[in-house]
N, C-alpha and C positions, 0 to 999 in steps of 0.2 A: 504493500500500500504506500510505499515511500514516495512514489511519483504521482499519487492520486490527489484529487481534490476531495475533501471530506465535508459533508454537510451534516451538522448536528441538528437534531430536532427535539423540541419539547412539545408534544402534541397533547393539549389539555382540553377540558370541556368548554373553555371559552375562546381559546386562541391556539394557533400553531406558530411557535417561535422557531425560526431557522437561522443558522449561522454557517458561513462558508469559511473553511480552513484550507490552507495549503499544506499538504503532508499532515503532520500531527503537531504543528506549531500551536501554541496556546493563544496567540493573537489572531482573532478572526478578521477576515477581509471585508465581510459585509454581513448585515443582519436584516431580517424581514419578519414582520408579524402578520400572519394570515388568519383565516377563519378557524372555527372550532374543529378539533380532530379527535373526537370520541368515537372509536370504532364500534362500541357497543350500542350507541344511540342511533347512528346512521352510518353504516359501513361505506356505502357508495359515496356519500357526501364527504366523509373523512378522507377517503383516497383522493377525491377531487381536490379538496382543500390542501392536502399534503403536496400533491404535484404542482398545483398552482402556486403555493407558497415557495416551493423550490425554484420554479421557473422565474418568479418575480425576484427572488433572491439573486439568481444569476444575472438577471437583467440589471438589477441595482448595482451589482459588482462590475458592470460593464464588461462581462465576459461573454460576448456574443458568440465566440467560437466554441464555447464550452457547453456541451449538452448534458442533460441529466443522465444520459446513458454512460457518461464518463465519470460519474460521481459515486463515491461510497457514502451511503446514507446510513447514519447511526442515530437512533433516538429511542425515546420512551413515549408511550401513548396511553391515554385514558381508555379504559374498556378492555384492554387485552389481558387483564387479569382473569377474565372469564374464559374457560377452556375452549368453548366453541368459537369465540371471537378470535382467540389466539391462533387456533387451527386455520380459521378463514384467512387471517393475515399471513400466516406461514405459506398458505397455498396461493396467495395473490401473485399474479404474474407481473411483478414490479418492473418498471422501466430503467432501474438504476444499474450501475456496475456491480454493486454489492449492497445488501440491505440487512442490517442487524438491528433488532429491536427488543425492547423490554417494556415493562410497565412504566407509567409516569412516576409511580411510587419508587420503584427501584432506581430510576434515573435520578430522582431527587436525593435519595439516600446516598448513592455513589457520589453525587456532587457535593453534598454537605460534608461527608466524611473524607472526600478525596481518596476513597478506597472502596473496595468491593464489600467491605464489612462495616457495620455500624448500626445506628438507630436514627430514625427520622419520622416526623409527622407532617403530612401535607394538610393544610387547611386553605383550600382555594374554592373553586366551583364545587368540587367534591372534597371529601376528607377520608384519610386512611393513614395507617401507620405500619412501620416495619422494624423488626430487629433481625439482622442477618449476620452470620459469621461463617467460618469455613465448615462448620458441622451441621448447622441447623438454620431454619428461617421461620419466623412467625409474622403473620400479617393480620392486622385488624382493620375492619371496615372495607370501603371500596365497593359497597353493594349498590350504590346509587341512592339519591335522596328520597326516592319513593319507599325504600326499605330500611334505610339507615343513614350513615354518614352524618351523624347528628352535630358535627361541628363545621359542616360545609356551608358555603355561601348559598347554595341552592336550598339547603334545608332551612336556613334562617329565613330566606325569602318565602318559602312555602308556609312556614309558621306565621309570617306576617299576613299572608293571604287567608289562612285558616282563621286567625283571630278576627280579621276584618269581616269575614263572612258571618262569624258568630255574633259579632257586634251588630251588624246590619239586620240580623234576625232577633235582636234584643236579647241575646243569650250570653253576652259578655259586657263587661264594663267599658264605657267609652274611653278611648285612649288616643294619644297622639299617633300611635302606630297606624290605626285605621284612617285617621285623617290624612296622613302622608301617603298611605297606600291608595286611597281613593283619589287623591290629587294626582299621584303618579299615573294611575290607570285611567284618569279622566272620566270616572263614573262612580257614583255612590249607589248604584242599583245592584243588588246582590246577584240577580240572574245574569246581568250583563258582565259583572265582574267574574263570576264563575265561568261563563262562556269564554271570556278573554283569556283566562289563565288555565283552562282545563287541559289544553294540550301544549302548554308552555314548555320550553326546553330547560335543562338545568342552567344554561347560561342566562336565560331570561329570568328565571327565579333568582339566580345569584345577583342580578342587578338590583334587587330589592334589599340585599343584605346591608347596604350602607345605611338604610333607614333604621334597622335594628341596632347597628353598631353606634350610630350617632345618638340615638335616643337612649341607649344604655349609658353612654358617657354623660348624658344629661339627667341621669337617674330616673328615667321613666319606668314606672313599675312593671308595665306589661313587657317592655323590651328587656328589662332586667331578668324577668322570669324566663324568657326565651333563651337569653345568652347564658344564664346560670345552668340551664339544662345542658347546653353545649359544653360549658366549662367543666361541669361534673363528669360528663362523658370523657373529655380529654384527660381529666385527672385520673380516672380509672385506667385509661390507656397508659399514661405515664408510669403508674405504679406497676402495671403488668410488664412494660418494657424494661423497667429497672430490675424486676425479678428475673427476667430472662438473661440479661447480660449487663456487664458494667459499661461505663463510657458515657459520653454526653448524649443528650437527646436534642436533635436539631428540629426547629420548626421552620417550615417553608410554606410559601403560598401567600396569596393576597391578604389573608386574615391573620398571618403569623404574628405580626407586631401586636395586634389587639389581644390575641390569646396569650402571648407572652406576659403582657401586663397583668392579665387576670390570674395567671398561674404562678408567676415567679415568687410570690411571697411564701408559698408552701412547697412548690415543686421546682427544682432547678432545671430549667430548659434554656436553650440558646437559640438565637437566630443564626441562620447559616450565612457565612460570608460569600457563598457561591449561589448562583442561580441554578435551578434544576438542570438546565440545558448543559451545564458544565459536566454533568455526569456522562455525557455522550463520549467524551474522550477516555473516561475510565472504562466504559463498555468496549470501546474500540481496542483498548489495550488488553481486555479480557474477553475475547469473542465467545468463549465457552459459556459466558453468562447470558448470551443472547437466547431469546425464546424461540428463534427459528428452529424448525425441526432439523434442517441441514445447514450448518454454518459454512460460510465460504472459507 
């Protein structure tokens, strides 16, 4: 791979971040942010967004002579923790020179620890956690906000909608949460609100999380109940991770700073100095960690 161009990818539920490297140098040549890349939510759309993001990355780098078929693509993606989705991506006839992939959680863990072993918690559009070493691996969450991921932005957003619908039915106390949700949604009619959000994506629900975070910081009781559920969930995960193995626990994702402030008085957690996409170079150096059935 020493003569190859390498494209690192962090494909999450809200965006697809790509970076172009020459060989394995740590200084990237260009970066592009594209659309969501959750292979469990919409496989076809995820592959389209991935390819488009890479094409736009190469265009941004002014490498007109370089095609995606000449590039080694290495990344982590949302949704590939599910075996059927992982199998589908392994079987995908990709257009790249080589393609190595893992989950977005593993990618973040590799990045935070700058190693193939360690502990990490992602709190972004989704939420999940991992402890991995040379002998074992334990993963928590990653089931999607419909079934779990109680510290995710999507889950916080869904809780905001649920509370608002209860309030509109006069089954919950009036709150600033519902006021801001109805303002954001431009409707205070329960039927219209439910119709608007019924088929919303994780990314769309996560866009409401800022309402819950900001109101929590303003001591709003309803928002604080929601975030306390999320913080309690994370606290249990932290305790489990510490029982499994020693070492620091790194928080990553868009909600990491908020949760660190909530946890740090009782639980020692750290913010990562690295973005999840940095884990791609660790994966490149350890290709056996790739989830592909047949590694190059």
